[in-house]
Structures are given as C-alpha cells and as structure tokens.
C-alpha positions, 0 to 999 in steps of 0.5 A: 852036700847031699842036702843041697843036691836033694833041695836044689836051687831053693837052697841057693841063699842057704848054700852061698851063707855056708860057702861065706862062713867057710870062707870067713873061718878060713880067713880068720886061720890065714889073719893069724898066720900073719899075726893080725888081730882082725876079725874078717868081717870088719875087712871092708870098713877097715879097707876103706879107712885104710885110705887115710881119709876119716869118714862117716858111717854113711860113707863107708856104708855107700862105698862098699854097699852095706846097711848103715846099721851093718857098717855102725855095729862093725865100727863099735867093734873096732873101736872096742878093739882098738883098730878105730877110734871116734873123730870129730869133724874139723869143721861141724865138731857135731859130726862123729867120723871114723878113723884108723888108730895107730894099731890099725895104722900099723895092722895096714902096713903088716897086712900087704903082704898077705893082700898079696899072697890071698889074691894070689891064692884066689887066682890060683883057686879060680884058676883051677875052677871051671867057672869064674865065681868072681864074674858069676857074683857080679852077675847075679848082683846085676840081675837082682838089681834089675829085678829082685828075687821076690819080684821074680817068685812073685812071676813065677807064681803067677804063671803056676796060677794062671795055668788053672784059670780060664777065660770063658764065655758068660752064660747065665749061671754067672749072672750073680757071679758078675754082679757080685763080683763087680759089687765088690769092686765098686763099693770098695773104692767108690759108690754105686751109681743108676748105670751100675744097677743098669748092667749088672742087674739086667746084664742080658738086655743092657750087654748082651742084646745090644750086640756086646758080650761078657767073659768070665774068669774061673779059677779051679772052676770058681768065678774070680774074675770079669769084665764086659765089652759093651757096643758103642756107635761103629766099629767100637766097643766099651771095655768095662766092668771089670773086677777080680776077687780080692783073694784072686789078688796077684794072679794075672787075671786082669791081664787075662781078662784084658787080653781076652776082651782084645781078642774077641774085639778082634773077632768082632772086627772091632777097631777100637776099645774104650775105657773109663776108669779113675786115676786112684786105681794106678794097679788098673791104669797100669794095666790098660797101660801094659794092654796098649790103652792110651789116654784120650779126652772123650765124650762126658762120661755117665759116671761120677767117678771117672776122671780119665778116659783111655782108648786102644785102637785095634 
C-alpha cells in the first residue's frame, strides 16, 4: 500500500487492477467451496448463456460490455472446459452460436446457492465500508463514457502548458517570426498568394499603419503563434494571418490568440470581427465556432483558398 500512497491517483488503473486480481483470486476459492469447476473470468459469459438462449459472440459482447476478441477467447476456454459448445444457427447454418453444455447446465443449477451467499457477503462488506464502491464504479464508468481519461489528460496538459504562454503586441523584432509562422502554415495546406506576400513582407505598411494590430504568442519566450487584426470599413476588423507552429500543437495557442484578438477588438470599440477560411481546416473551423463566429455570405474574397466566411458580433 505504501507504493500506491506514494504514487497517488496516477496509479488508479494499477490499483483497480490489483483489487480486481485480489477479488478474482478469492472468487476462485469461493468456486472451490461450492465444488464448481469454473474460471472466475468466465462468469459474465456464463451468466449470459445461463438464460438458456443460444447467442453469438457479438450478442454476448454487446450484452456484457466486453470486446468481441475478449468474449471469443473466453468462449473458446469454456468450450475447451466442456462448459459451453458451438451450435449452428437454425435459420442459417453458416452462423455459429454459443450455448451451455449439459455440464454447464448442471453448474447453473449448483451455482444458485452460491449466488445468494456471494450477494449477501458483498452486501455485508459494503455495509462495513464508508463508501459505496458499486455506486462509485457506476459513476466513474459514466464519467469516462462522457469524457475519456485521454481527453481529460490532454485538457490538463493544455492548461499547464498554456500557463507558460504569453500573448503580446507585435514589435519589429518579431517580423521574421510572423512571416515564417504564416508561410509554414499556408504552404502546408495551400500556396502563397499575392495578398500573403503584401501582409507578411510589409506588415507595418499593410496592417499596422492602416489601424490594424498583430499579436504574437510566446511559449517560454519563443514565438510559436501569431494573429492579425486588419482594419476594414467602419467598425469592423478582419481576424487574419492566424498561424501556430506545429511544435506547439495541442497547447491551445490558437484559442488564446483568438481570445486575445477579440479582447483587443473590443478595446478598439469594434462591433464586428470578420474572417475567411477553408472548410478543409476542420480544427480551425471548430476553433472559430468555439470563439463564437458564425458562417455568413460575404463579399468576394481576394484569396483563392477561401470558401467560407465567418463573423462575430461584438
């Protein structure tokens, strides 16, 4: 137990596996007490077949929540142990089903008293515990179905790494980074166009001097993302030239840049943000929706790669 106390919740899976192994070992002793020849891991499949209906591997897997390969392996072991057998489908002889043998049927009769005693023993143990493990397992299964452990870890990683991200106003020292980040992104998906060269080679003249702004994302003081607000007519800015380095993927930098641009636009008393993109960029489109942008039909774009226009009311 000292190991688990030291490692903590990171070893949750290992600790549950340890508990499962302990319960399985003790279950084997229980089967021996009732003179029942059965491997504890067969129980879910056995119980499913004990209802008397012949079932396919897929049916059993869906019913007990196990994978198809897992049920197939257990079924083979049960067949080898003489507890189950393969039978042909009545309507289609090409289909194989699993059923209990006579030996399996006899076990099912003998095991009923064991069921009663085991259920009572578990209820008694739960009554002695401070927490209801059954309800806790149900709750955890539900939580992990809603959001997997992998996605939960990704979110925590993003939070941790985001704490080291700064979004700052552009200065001339970041002109090369602004250009390189965008060229790398554009050439990954499309091709550079005339308007790209204008904005990236001359950001001061094309963006800043016209009332626009550029924001740079730094991760541990290294430029890893950029985005521009280009002044349009009236009280509207275009959100443009957003690019994030592939090495900073998964850190939520695009979202941080988007939020910073929105905050900057509000500070400038803008009423709308406009952007152009392409629907093949699914993560980007998802990001824009998350930021609150909605699809619109706008004016013709100067960019060949544009096939969607979006707008955010501020």
